[in-house]
N, C-alpha and C positions, 0 to 999 in steps of 0.2 A: 426482392432485391438479394442480393447474393450477402451474405456473412461473412464474418471474416474466416471461421471454418472452411466457406464453400470456396476461397481462395487458398487459402492454405497459406504457402510460403509468398502466395502473391498479394499480401495484404499491405507488405512495406510498400510494394511498389504502387498500391492504391494512394496511401500516405504520399508518396513521393512525387506521384503525375496533380495530384489534387491542391500541393503547396506551391503557392509564385511563385515565380521567379523570372521576369523577362531581363531580356539580357542588359547589362549593367546594372540590376536590382535583385539579384541572387542571394543576397542575404538570407532571408527564410529558408529558403531548400537549405540554404549550405549548415544553417543551424541545423537542421533537419538530420541531414547527413552526419554532420560530426556527435550529434547527442546518440544517435542512434548504433552507429558503429565505432565510438571511442574507444572501447577495451581493444577494440582488433588492435589497434597501432601501438608501435614504441615511441612514436611523436607526430605528432602536429601543427600544422601553422597554417595562417594565411598570410599573401605573401601581400604587395603593393595594389595589384590589380584585381584582388580579393577572391584567385583560387585558394580551395583547400587543396593544401598538400601533406598529404597522411603518408609514413613513411611505417615499412614495416620490414626490420632486419633478416637477413637470410640465416635461414635455421638449418641448413644443412651445408656440408662444406660443396665448396664449389668444384666443377669437372676441372680435366685436363687446361691448359692456359687455352683460351681462345675457345672453348667451347659456349657458342652462343653467348657472348659478351667478355668473356677472359682476355679478349683482345680488342684494343680500341686504336683504328687506324693503322693496324697491322703491328701493333706495339701492345707485348702480355702488360697486366697491369695484375697489382698485389690485392686487388679489393674484391669483393664480388661485384659480379656483373647487375648491374643497374638498369631494371625495366620500369618503365613510366607509363601507366596507363592512364590515356587522355578520355575523361569520360564526362562530358559538358553537360553542364547543370543547367544553363538558360533555356527559355524556351521563348518561343516568338510571340510579339504583342505587342503592344502601344503605349506613346507616352501622350499626355494632354498637351496640346502646341497651343489653343485657343479655347477661351470660354465667348459666348457669345452674350447678349443682351437678354436674351432668353433663358441662358441656363444652361442651351446647349453644350456639348464638348464638341470638340474635334479634334481629331489626332494624325499622328505621327506614327508610322511602323516601325518597328524591329523584327528586320526577317521580314521573309518571305512570302506573301499570301497570295489566293488566288481569290478576289472580290466575290464570286460566286459564291464561295461559302461562308461568307460572311453577313448575309442576309439575316435579319431577325434573331441575332444573338444575344443572350443575354453574358454580361462583362461584369467585372467589379476591377473597380474603382480605389486604388491604393493611394486616397487622403490621408488627411488628420486620420478618418478613422475608412475601413472597410467597405467601399459603397456598389451596391449592386444597381447596375444599370442595364437598357437596352440600347441595342448595335443595330442602326438601318438605316441607309443610304437616304439622302433627302431626296424630297420628290414626292408625287403624288401615291395615293394607291393605286393598285391594281385597277378598280371599280370605274375611276375617272382618268385613267393615263390613257393616251394616245397609243393606237399600233406601234409607231414610231417609239414613243419612251418606254415601252415594254422592253424592246428590242436591246436599249441600250444599257453595257454592262457599266457601272461606276467605277469610278475610281478611288483609292482610298482616302482621298482628302476629301470627298463629298462624304462619306459617312459620318454620321453624329450620335452623341450616346446622349441618350433621355434618364434624368436621375429622379424625374418624377417630383421635383421639388422645386421651390422657387428660386428666382436668379440669385437672389441676396443670401440666402442658404448655400448654394450650390460653392457660393465664391468665399464663404465662410470655411468650407469643407475640401477643395480643392483647390488649386494650384498648378499654372504652367511647370511641366514637369513630371507631374506626378504620374506612374506606372499605371499601365491597365490590363490586367490579364482576361485572357478567357473563362467565362465559367462553364465548369461541366464536372460532375460526377464520372470515376472508374467504375466499369461495372462489368462483371464474369456475362459473355455469349457463348454459350457450346463449351468449344475447347479454346475460345479465344478471350481476351482482355482488350478492354476498349474504352479511349476516354482523352482527355489533351495530352500534350506535351507526353507520352509515350518516347517524342522525340524530345529531348533523347534521357527522360529518366530510366529509360531501360537500361544506360549501358550503368547507372550508378548501382543498380539491382544489382546485374549482372556481373559489375567487378567486384563489389565485395562481397558477392556470395562467393563467386570464382574463389577468390583469396581464401574465405571460409572454408570452403570446400576441400582446397587443398591442403589444408593447415590440419584439418578433420575435424572440423566443427560442421554443424549443421547450417539449414536456411537462416539467415538471420530473423526472428519473430519478434517484432517490438512489442508484440502485445501481450506475449505470452502463451499465444495458442498455439499447439502441438500443429506441425505440418502434415497436412495430409500424404502418406508415406509411398501411396498409391500413384501421385502426381509429380512428385519431387525427383525423378532420377534416382539414377545411382553415381556415385562419385567413382571413376575410375581405380580398379584395384592398381598398388602400388604404390610405394612412399607414400608418409607423408611431411607439410612442409616444403621450403625450395631452398634453391640454388639460389636465388636472386635475393639481391636490397630490390625490395619493391616498393615504388611511388607510386600511389594511388592519388591522383589528382579531380578533383572536380572542378572543370576548368568552369571561366565564364566566356560570355560572349564570345561563342562558337558561330551562333545565326547571324551576326555583322562582320563575320571576318576569319574565323579562327584566331582572335585576338590572344584571348588566354594561354591558349598552349603552347603558343610561341615565344610566350614569356615566361611560362613554367618552366619548358624544354630547355631553356636558356639558363634557368637558376641548376633543374637536375644533374643538366647534360648526362642524361641517358646514353646507355648505351645500345638499346632497342626502346624502341617507340610502339605502341600496343594502342591505338584509339577503337574503341567499343561505342558504337553508334548504327542508329538504323538505318535501314537500306530500301528502297523500293520495292513492294510485292504488285505487280503491277498483274497478275493473271485473274483481274475483271473483265465483265462484258465490255466490248469496246477496244479493246486493246489487243494486238496484234499477240501470239506465242515466242514470237521473236524480239518481243520489246518489254516480256515482263520482268527481268532482270532477275528477281527470284520468285520463288512459287511461295504461297501460305501454307504453315503445317510441314515442309521439306525438309527442313533441319537450318543451321546457322550458314550465315554466308561467311567464307573465306577470299576477301578482296584483290583481284586482280589486278585491278584499277579503276580510279574516277578521273576526276577532271583536275584534282589536286596532286592525287601521288599515285605513281606505280610502286606496288607493294614489293620490297627488298623477297628477290626469288627466293634464297635461302629460308627465310621465315616461311614465306608459304609452303615451300616442300615441307615443312617440317608439320607445319599446323593441318595438313592436307595428311600427312600418312600419321599423326595423331590421331585422327577423326577415323582414318580407318583400321587403324588398329584397336581402336576402343570401339567402332561400330555406333560410332556417332553421327547423324544424322550432315550430312552439309552440302552445300550448292556453291561451287564456283561464281565469285561475282562478278561483271565486268559492269562498270556505272559510265553512262556514257556524259552524263552530265550531273552536277554536283561533288562535294569534298567534305573530307572531313579532317578532323585536329590533326589525323596523322600527316596531311599535307606540310602542316607547321613544324609537327615534330620534326621530322624526316629534315626540314631544311635548318633547322638551329646551328648556330654554331658551325663546326667544319662537316656535318650531316650524319644522320642518324639512320641506323636500318628500323624501318617502317612499315608496319600492316596495319589492315585495320578488319577487325571479327564484327561481323553484321549480323542484325536480328532482323529478318523480312519485316516489312511494315505497309500494310495498306492504308490507304488514304492520310499519307502525310500533310502534314499540315494542315489539319483541321480538328475539330473537334472530335471527330470519330477514328480518332488513328487507333490500330489496331492489329495486337500480333498476337501469332499462336502460343500457346503454352509448351509446346512440343519445342520451336525453337530457338525461346528463350531458356529454357531449360538445357536442350544442347551446346548452346553457346557458355552457359557456365560449366558445362563439363568439358569441351573445350579446353576453354583456357585454362580451368584446376589443373586437367591431364599436363596441358603445356605445362606450368609452374612447378610441376612434382616433376617431371622427367628428368 
């Protein structure tokens, strides 16, 4: 298995992905983000929804009125323009909805699953203590199932969790409503990082590190180990610091309807909203090239549109120009289905200029989600360059 030194700057990402935090129960991942990055911020707070809102004051004078946020709805402002980074921290998972007489758990999903990917999985039930369990559909094993039974794809409500304990003990440790997360370690395979909940813990990693790099700081190393210089990329040349008042928001409940980002944006009232999220990299067998969306290892995605947002054209052009100027590998992204927190931020109050910066990801919403190191590093470089411009 890879050591911290092999993961280099991605060691923090391993911690982020292996920390549980299903939609609505993000407290553990929120605590990790806050404790690891607290020295970066001027102020932090947790709002009523559970969003972690981290504020970093502008460190350079703003440009001419109206430049990327100096105007709001055509009116000049007397403050630094506000940019909100929406980086959702929740992961898809489950809640316990029923405990049967034999101690087996039935589940309610939070977020979208393809049940073909749920067979024979390990899960963690977060009850009075964390309990490792086995997730399988109810029914016969393959040895005695009929041909028709083998063809059937079970629905979520047919899956159950076996805790390998007597029912009486299960009832002492687990209650209806306890969250359940998928269990998977995060590993390095070739030039890729693979594991669960890269959607969307990669956004936390990209956002924090981009803000650090824009202010002349190296990648966050939570264990004190040095980053591998050959793997971490270079911050684009130019001034350090930013003209923006930065609001980095670790959002809750994106996977169930972009809920946290909407309320956070209403409170922050940003001039610009930037969601950082994963996007599909469907450059795998069985999918036509015209449906790939993005390609693995070919650079950061700059989103044109998805089903929740059409990116602000001025912002899109800025990011493309910066990527070309600094020779940062990038891909133009059109996603026909699915959306990000940019959709909620864009529609807050009287409207906000918004865009999504994407990390191409294979096998999204499985425990083998995979990102290429080059794409993640390109995302950091692009966001850092934009903040420093």
